[in-house]
C-alpha positions in Angstrom: 403.9 46.3 101.3 400.1 46.1 101.8 400.2 44.8 105.4 399.6 48.3 106.8 402.9 48.3 108.6 403.9 51.8 107.6 400.6 53.5 107.2 397.0 53.2 108.5 394.2 51.8 106.4 392.6 55.2 106.4 395.7 56.8 104.9 395.7 54.2 102.1 392.0 54.8 101.5 392.7 58.5 101.1 395.3 57.7 98.4 393.5 54.9 96.5 390.1 53.4 97.7 390.3 50.4 95.4 393.6 49.2 96.7 392.5 49.9 100.3 389.6 47.6 100.0 391.8 44.9 98.3 394.1 45.0 101.3 391.3 44.0 103.7 391.9 40.4 102.5 395.2 40.5 104.4 394.8 39.6 108.2 397.9 41.6 109.0 395.9 44.8 108.2 393.5 44.0 111.1 396.3 43.0 113.4 398.2 46.3 112.8 395.1 48.4 113.0 394.0 46.7 116.2 397.4 47.4 117.7 397.2 51.0 116.6 393.7 51.5 118.1 394.8 49.9 121.4 397.9 52.1 121.5 396.8 55.5 120.0 393.1 55.5 120.3 390.2 55.1 117.9 390.5 58.2 115.7 391.6 57.6 112.2 391.8 53.8 112.3 389.5 50.8 111.7 387.2 50.1 114.7 388.6 47.8 117.3 385.7 45.4 117.2 386.0 45.1 113.4 389.6 44.1 113.9 388.8 41.5 116.5 385.9 40.0 114.5 388.0 39.8 111.3 391.0 38.2 113.1 388.7 35.6 114.8 387.1 35.0 111.4 390.4 34.3 109.8 391.4 32.0 112.6 388.1 30.0 112.4 388.4 29.8 108.6 391.9 28.5 108.7 391.0 26.0 111.4 388.0 24.8 109.4 390.2 24.3 106.4 393.1 22.7 108.3 391.4 20.2 110.6 389.9 18.0 107.8 393.2 18.0 106.0 395.1 17.1 109.1 392.7 14.3 109.9 393.1 12.9 106.4 396.8 13.1 106.6 397.0 11.4 110.0 394.5 8.6 109.1 396.5 5.4 108.9 393.8 3.3 107.2 
């Protein structure tokens, strides 16, 4: 429900600012907003550069958390 599939982040912010800031934890918000900006233009959506930086941040965070766990699991010693 809070993946910004059916509405933009700005529309949610207009309805309830507290929930809109809580949804920024979800990477799908940035993906959907980035697609909307690329398709419809910048007006009324999160800035494109914010979406890109946030998505790359989530990717790096997941990689930094996953690589040590994978190394530990694959270690045969």
